[in-house]
C-alpha positions in Angstrom: -5.2 6.3 18.7 -6.2 3.9 21.4 -7.1 6.9 23.6 -9.5 8.0 20.8 -11.3 4.7 20.8 -9.3 2.6 18.3 -9.6 -1.2 18.9 -6.9 -3.4 17.3 -8.5 -5.7 14.6 -11.5 -3.5 14.2 -12.2 -0.9 11.5 -11.9 2.8 11.9 -14.9 5.2 12.2 -17.4 6.0 14.9 -19.1 2.6 14.7 -15.9 0.7 13.9 -17.4 -0.1 10.4 -14.3 0.6 8.3 -12.0 -2.0 6.9 -9.7 -3.5 9.6 -6.7 -4.1 7.3 -4.4 -1.4 5.9 -4.6 -0.5 2.3 -1.5 -1.7 0.4 0.3 0.9 -1.8 2.1 -0.4 -4.9 5.3 1.2 -5.9 5.9 2.8 -9.3 9.7 3.1 -9.7 10.7 5.6 -12.3 7.2 7.2 -12.4 6.4 10.7 -11.3 2.6 10.8 -10.9 -0.7 10.9 -12.8 -0.4 12.6 -16.1 3.3 13.5 -15.9 5.1 14.0 -19.2 8.7 14.9 -19.4 9.5 18.0 -21.5 12.1 17.6 -24.3 14.0 20.6 -22.9 14.4 18.8 -19.6 15.8 15.8 -21.4 18.6 17.9 -22.8 19.8 19.1 -19.4 19.6 15.8 -17.6 22.9 15.0 -15.9 23.9 18.6 -15.6 24.1 20.6 -12.4 23.7 24.4 -12.2 25.9 26.2 -9.8 25.8 30.0 -9.5 25.0 30.6 -13.2 27.5 28.0 -14.5 27.1 24.5 -15.7 29.1 21.5 -14.5 28.8 18.0 -15.8 28.0 15.2 -13.4 29.3 11.9 -14.5 29.7 8.3 -13.2 32.9 7.6 -11.4 35.8 9.8 -10.6 39.1 10.5 -12.3 42.2 10.0 -10.2 
């Protein structure tokens, strides 16, 4: 970016008029995006893994 004219501490743009600090992104753990709504049919198969046409249950921990 320095080869293209970037100067540390200055804004971006042809006249260095942009904001000099990066925009902070807030995290949304457990969220999927704007307007996302989970379908009830997806809720029923949560925790299942499909392998070649069969269903296997995925659980916490192992038996042994």
